C-alpha positions as CSV (number, residue, x, y, z in Angstrom):
1,M,-28.4,7.3,-21.4
2,K,-29.3,10.3,-23.4
3,I,-27.1,11.9,-26.1
4,L,-26.1,14.6,-23.6
5,D,-25.0,12.0,-21.1
6,K,-22.9,10.3,-23.7
7,Y,-21.4,13.6,-24.8
8,I,-20.3,14.6,-21.3
9,L,-19.1,11.1,-20.4
10,K,-17.0,10.9,-23.5
11,K,-15.4,14.3,-22.9
12,I,-14.6,13.4,-19.2
13,L,-13.1,9.9,-19.9
14,S,-11.1,11.1,-23.0
15,T,-9.7,14.0,-21.0
16,F,-9.0,11.7,-18.0
17,F,-6.9,9.2,-20.1
18,F,-5.2,12.1,-21.9
19,V,-4.2,13.7,-18.6
20,V,-3.0,10.4,-17.3
21,L,-0.8,9.9,-20.3
22,I,0.7,13.4,-20.2
23,L,1.4,13.2,-16.4
24,V,2.9,9.7,-16.7
25,A,5.1,10.8,-19.6
26,I,6.4,13.8,-17.7
27,I,7.0,11.9,-14.5
28,C,8.9,9.1,-16.4
29,I,11.1,11.6,-18.1
30,I,12.0,13.3,-14.8
31,D,12.5,9.9,-13.1
32,L,14.8,8.8,-16.0
33,T,17.0,11.9,-15.7
34,E,17.4,11.3,-12.0
35,K,18.3,7.6,-12.3
36,I,20.2,7.4,-15.5
37,D,23.5,7.5,-13.7
38,K,22.5,4.4,-11.7
39,F,21.5,2.6,-14.8
40,I,24.9,3.3,-16.3
41,L,26.7,2.4,-13.1
42,F,25.2,-1.0,-12.8
43,K,25.4,-1.6,-16.6
44,L,21.7,-2.4,-16.9
45,T,20.4,-3.6,-20.2
46,R,17.7,-1.8,-22.2
47,W,15.3,-4.7,-21.5
48,E,15.8,-4.4,-17.7
49,I,15.2,-0.7,-17.8
50,L,12.1,-1.1,-20.0
51,N,10.7,-3.7,-17.6
52,Y,11.3,-1.4,-14.7
53,Y,9.5,1.5,-16.4
54,F,6.6,-0.7,-17.4
55,D,6.1,-1.5,-13.7
56,F,6.7,2.1,-12.8
57,I,4.1,3.4,-15.4
58,V,1.4,0.9,-14.1
59,W,2.0,2.1,-10.5
60,I,2.1,5.8,-11.2
61,A,-1.0,5.7,-13.4
62,G,-3.0,3.9,-10.6
63,F,-1.6,6.3,-8.0
64,L,-2.7,9.4,-10.0
65,S,-6.1,8.2,-11.1
66,P,-8.1,10.0,-8.3
67,I,-6.4,13.3,-8.9
68,T,-6.4,13.0,-12.7
69,I,-10.2,12.4,-12.8
70,F,-10.6,15.5,-10.6
71,I,-8.5,17.6,-13.0
72,A,-10.4,16.2,-16.0
73,V,-13.7,17.1,-14.5
74,I,-12.4,20.6,-13.6
75,Y,-11.2,21.1,-17.2
76,V,-14.2,19.7,-19.0
77,T,-16.8,21.5,-16.8
78,S,-15.1,24.9,-16.9
79,R,-14.8,24.6,-20.7
80,M,-18.5,23.8,-20.9
81,A,-19.3,26.7,-18.6
82,G,-17.1,29.1,-20.5
83,Q,-18.8,28.2,-23.8
84,T,-22.3,28.7,-22.1
85,E,-23.1,25.0,-22.6
86,I,-24.1,24.5,-19.0
87,V,-26.4,27.5,-19.1
88,A,-28.1,26.1,-22.2
89,I,-28.5,22.7,-20.5
90,L,-30.0,24.0,-17.4
91,S,-32.3,26.4,-19.3
92,S,-33.7,23.5,-21.2
93,G,-35.3,22.2,-18.0
94,I,-32.6,19.8,-16.8
95,S,-31.9,20.1,-13.1
96,F,-28.3,20.4,-11.9
97,R,-28.7,17.1,-10.1
98,R,-29.7,15.4,-13.3
99,F,-26.8,17.2,-15.1
100,L,-24.4,15.5,-12.6
101,F,-25.5,12.0,-13.7
102,P,-22.8,11.4,-16.4
103,Y,-20.2,12.7,-13.9
104,F,-21.1,10.0,-11.4
105,L,-21.2,7.5,-14.2
106,A,-17.7,8.4,-15.2
107,A,-16.7,8.3,-11.5
108,T,-18.1,4.8,-11.3
109,I,-16.2,3.6,-14.3
110,V,-12.9,5.0,-13.0
111,A,-13.6,3.8,-9.5
112,L,-14.3,0.2,-10.5
113,M,-11.3,0.2,-12.7
114,S,-9.1,1.7,-10.0
115,F,-10.3,-0.8,-7.4
116,V,-9.6,-3.8,-9.5
117,L,-6.2,-2.5,-10.7
118,N,-5.1,-1.3,-7.2
119,G,-6.4,-4.4,-5.5
120,W,-4.9,-7.1,-7.7
121,V,-3.1,-6.0,-10.9
122,I,-0.9,-3.0,-9.8
123,P,0.6,-4.8,-6.7
124,K,2.1,-7.5,-8.9
125,A,4.0,-4.8,-10.9
126,N,4.7,-2.9,-7.8
127,Y,6.5,-5.8,-6.2
128,D,8.9,-6.1,-9.1
129,R,9.5,-2.3,-9.0
130,L,10.2,-2.3,-5.3
131,I,12.6,-5.2,-5.5
132,F,14.4,-3.4,-8.4
133,E,14.7,-0.2,-6.5
134,M,16.0,-1.9,-3.3
135,R,18.6,-3.7,-5.4
136,Y,20.0,-0.8,-7.4
137,F,18.9,2.5,-5.8
138,Q,19.1,1.9,-2.1
139,N,22.0,1.2,0.3
140,K,22.5,-2.3,1.4
141,F,20.0,-3.2,4.1
142,Y,21.2,-4.5,7.5
143,F,18.7,-6.0,10.0
144,E,19.3,-4.0,13.2
145,K,16.4,-5.1,15.4
146,R,17.5,-6.9,18.6
147,N,15.6,-9.3,20.9
148,V,13.1,-10.4,18.4
149,H,10.1,-12.1,20.0
150,M,7.2,-13.7,18.0
151,Q,4.5,-16.3,18.3
152,V,5.0,-18.9,15.6
153,A,2.2,-21.3,16.6
154,P,-0.4,-21.6,19.4
155,N,1.5,-21.5,22.7
156,V,4.8,-21.6,20.9
157,Y,7.1,-18.6,21.1
158,L,10.4,-17.9,19.3
159,F,13.3,-15.6,20.4
160,I,16.4,-14.5,18.5
161,Q,18.8,-12.0,20.2
162,N,20.0,-10.6,16.9
163,F,20.1,-11.6,13.2
164,N,22.7,-11.1,10.5
165,N,20.7,-10.9,7.3
166,Q,23.9,-10.8,5.2
167,A,25.0,-14.3,6.4
168,N,21.4,-15.4,7.2
169,T,22.5,-16.3,10.7
170,G,20.7,-15.7,14.0
171,Y,22.3,-15.8,17.5
172,Q,21.0,-16.9,20.9
173,F,18.0,-18.7,19.5
174,S,15.3,-20.3,21.6
175,L,11.9,-21.9,20.9
176,E,9.6,-22.3,23.9
177,R,6.4,-24.4,24.1
178,F,3.8,-23.7,26.8
179,D,0.8,-25.6,28.1
180,Q,-1.4,-22.9,29.5
181,D,1.0,-21.0,31.7
182,R,3.6,-23.7,32.1
183,L,6.7,-24.1,30.1
184,V,6.8,-27.7,28.9
185,E,9.6,-27.7,26.3
186,K,12.5,-25.4,25.4
187,L,14.8,-25.7,22.3
188,S,17.8,-23.4,22.3
189,A,20.9,-23.0,20.2
190,E,24.0,-20.7,20.1
191,N,23.1,-19.8,16.6
192,I,20.9,-20.8,13.7
193,Q,22.0,-20.7,10.0
194,W,19.9,-21.0,6.9
195,D,20.8,-23.8,4.5
196,S,19.7,-22.5,1.1
197,T,20.1,-26.0,-0.5
198,K,17.9,-27.9,2.0
199,H,15.7,-24.8,2.7
200,K,16.0,-25.6,6.4
201,W,17.7,-24.1,9.4
202,T,20.8,-25.7,11.0
203,L,21.0,-25.3,14.7
204,K,24.5,-25.1,16.1
205,L,25.3,-26.3,19.7
206,W,21.7,-27.0,20.3
207,K,19.9,-28.2,23.5
208,R,16.4,-29.4,24.0
209,K,14.9,-29.6,27.6
210,M,11.6,-31.1,28.6
211,V,10.8,-28.8,31.5
212,D,7.2,-29.9,32.4
213,S,8.2,-33.6,32.9
214,L,11.4,-32.9,34.8
215,F,10.4,-34.2,38.2
216,R,8.6,-37.3,36.8
217,I,11.5,-38.2,34.6
218,E,14.1,-37.7,37.4
219,A,12.0,-40.0,39.6
220,N,12.2,-43.0,37.3
221,G,15.5,-42.1,35.8
222,N,14.8,-43.9,32.5
223,I,14.2,-40.9,30.1
224,P,16.8,-38.1,29.8
225,T,15.5,-34.6,30.5
226,T,17.9,-32.9,28.2
227,E,19.2,-33.6,24.7
228,K,22.3,-32.0,23.2
229,G,24.1,-31.9,19.9
230,D,26.4,-30.0,17.6
231,N,24.1,-29.7,14.5
232,L,20.4,-30.2,14.0
233,D,18.5,-29.5,10.8
234,T,14.9,-28.3,11.4
235,T,12.1,-26.5,9.7
236,L,10.7,-23.3,11.3
237,V,7.8,-21.1,10.2
238,I,10.3,-18.2,9.7
239,T,12.6,-17.8,6.7
240,P,15.3,-15.2,5.9
241,K,12.6,-13.3,4.0
242,D,11.2,-12.3,7.5
243,F,14.4,-10.4,8.1
244,E,14.7,-8.6,4.7
245,N,14.0,-4.9,4.1
246,D,10.2,-4.7,4.1
247,S,10.0,-0.9,3.7
248,K,6.8,-0.2,1.7
249,M,6.5,-3.8,0.6
250,Y,2.8,-3.6,1.5
251,A,2.4,-1.7,-1.8
252,G,3.4,-4.9,-3.6
253,M,0.7,-7.0,-2.1
254,T,-2.8,-7.8,-3.3
255,I,-5.7,-7.4,-1.0
256,P,-5.8,-11.2,-0.1
257,E,-2.0,-11.0,0.6
258,L,-2.4,-8.0,2.8
259,T,-5.1,-9.8,4.8
260,E,-2.9,-12.8,5.3
261,K,0.1,-10.6,6.2
262,I,-2.0,-8.7,8.8
263,E,-3.3,-11.9,10.4
264,T,0.3,-13.3,10.5
265,L,1.7,-10.1,12.1
266,K,-1.1,-9.9,14.7
267,F,-0.6,-13.6,15.5
268,R,3.1,-13.2,16.0
269,G,2.6,-10.0,18.0
270,S,4.9,-8.1,15.7
271,T,5.2,-4.4,15.2
272,G,4.4,-2.6,12.0
273,V,1.0,-4.1,11.4
274,E,-0.5,-0.6,11.1
275,A,1.2,0.1,7.8
276,Y,-0.3,-3.0,6.2
277,Q,-3.7,-2.2,7.8
278,V,-3.7,1.3,6.4
279,E,-2.8,0.1,3.0
280,K,-5.7,-2.4,3.0
281,D,-8.2,0.1,4.2
282,I,-7.0,2.7,1.6
283,R,-7.6,0.1,-1.1
284,F,-11.3,0.0,-0.2
285,S,-11.7,3.7,0.5
286,S,-9.8,5.1,-2.5
287,P,-12.7,4.4,-5.0
288,F,-14.9,6.7,-2.9
289,Y,-12.2,9.4,-3.2
290,I,-13.0,9.5,-6.9
291,Y,-16.7,10.2,-6.2
292,V,-16.0,13.0,-3.7
293,L,-13.4,14.6,-6.0
294,V,-15.7,14.4,-9.1
295,F,-18.6,15.9,-7.2
296,M,-16.4,18.7,-5.8
297,G,-14.8,19.4,-9.2
298,A,-18.2,19.7,-11.0
299,I,-19.5,22.1,-8.4
300,V,-16.4,24.3,-8.4
301,S,-16.2,24.7,-12.2
302,A,-19.9,24.7,-13.2
303,K,-20.2,28.5,-12.9
304,K,-19.1,30.6,-15.9
305,S,-16.1,32.9,-14.9
306,R,-15.3,36.2,-16.6
307,G,-11.6,35.4,-16.4
308,G,-12.0,32.2,-18.4
309,T,-11.2,28.7,-17.3
310,G,-7.8,29.4,-15.8
311,F,-9.1,30.3,-12.4
312,Q,-11.2,27.1,-12.1
313,I,-8.2,24.9,-13.2
314,A,-5.9,26.7,-10.7
315,L,-8.5,26.2,-8.0
316,G,-8.8,22.5,-8.9
317,F,-5.0,22.0,-8.6
318,L,-5.0,23.8,-5.2
319,M,-7.8,21.6,-3.9
320,A,-6.1,18.5,-5.2
321,F,-2.9,19.5,-3.4
322,I,-4.8,20.1,-0.2
323,F,-6.4,16.7,-0.5
324,I,-3.1,14.9,-1.1
325,L,-1.5,16.7,1.8
326,F,-4.4,15.8,4.1
327,F,-4.4,12.2,2.9
328,T,-0.6,11.9,3.5
329,I,-0.8,13.4,7.0
330,T,-3.6,11.0,8.1
331,S,-1.8,8.0,6.6
332,T,1.4,8.9,8.5
333,F,-0.4,9.3,11.8
334,A,-2.1,5.9,11.3
335,Q,1.2,4.1,10.5
336,T,2.7,5.5,13.8
337,G,-0.3,4.2,15.7
338,S,-1.6,7.7,16.6
339,I,-5.0,7.2,15.0
340,S,-7.0,4.2,13.8
341,P,-6.0,2.9,10.3
342,L,-9.7,2.7,9.4
343,L,-10.3,6.3,10.4
344,A,-7.2,7.5,8.5
345,A,-8.4,5.8,5.3
346,W,-11.9,7.2,5.5
347,L,-11.3,10.6,7.1
348,P,-10.4,12.4,3.8
349,N,-13.7,11.1,2.3
350,I,-15.7,12.2,5.3
351,I,-14.2,15.7,5.5
352,F,-14.1,16.5,1.8
353,G,-17.5,14.9,1.3
354,M,-19.0,17.3,3.8
355,I,-17.2,20.2,2.1
356,A,-18.6,19.1,-1.2
357,L,-22.1,18.9,0.2
358,A,-21.8,22.4,1.7
359,M,-20.5,23.7,-1.7
360,Y,-23.5,22.0,-3.4
361,K,-25.9,23.8,-1.1
362,Y,-24.3,27.3,-0.9
363,V,-22.1,27.8,-4.0
364,P,-23.9,29.5,-6.9
365,R,-24.0,27.4,-10.0
């Protein structure tokens, strides 16, 4: 790296971290004023509040990193253009493409840092933050889904008519085992209740029927075809956590945990897998957002403006707003199953990348 590269890189990164700190401080103050009544109502200690805001700061800083690097690039480049530094650099024989080298170096540093933090570090803080918010800021959750079907093992299917997550009790339970297309065994119960001390389910008024061997058993009459009982302790692959509020809990999972959750949901045939798939794909595509935004920001603000740097900064905020809006719309469509999660995660990169290339070719610099 040359002295010029170090100079530009230092200005971009220092501005980036400064903008992050300023935005995080402003958002935390606004958030505190909105939630202070809840803190007082639940008589939370200072330590509990500080722990919550530590997790909140980690999450919001990671969330803002693509936009803040864009704003930092807009600010630094427009200032350099306003002070005729860019004209002097290009006049010395350095091409505009070479001028962009420290910008992409800064983008690489932020992108790698963002990928590691968003993939493994931030989800840990996010999980605690989401649990805290569900406990104190949201209404009590009631599991309202009925007729829950899921595959719990190869050729084994579970059914619960409805589940009371306050009492951890399910009603009209059945567990069916198949051999190819034939039902060979069925375990049913009037209700199942979670025993928190044994960490097992207790089946009430249960019945087990060996369906496949029915005729063979009836022929010799030695082995009963049906077993019954009042209570039966058993272990199932499901736990009460499967019936808790999972709204946006994907944000509290690391990339390996997201992969495992997606595989589990697909195996069970459960709904809602799109939200987890979108989150995983965004974790891999978000570092490339930074490259696109840095490239676009450098092009927009490289030309000296008579009106000063205000116009470039305002234009930068406008483009950042459009990017966030577009990103939110595609993510929402993907979570509803309207478009592919992979396409939703990469579509903003594709479209804004093409816009940046067109700007690089046609916008005067």
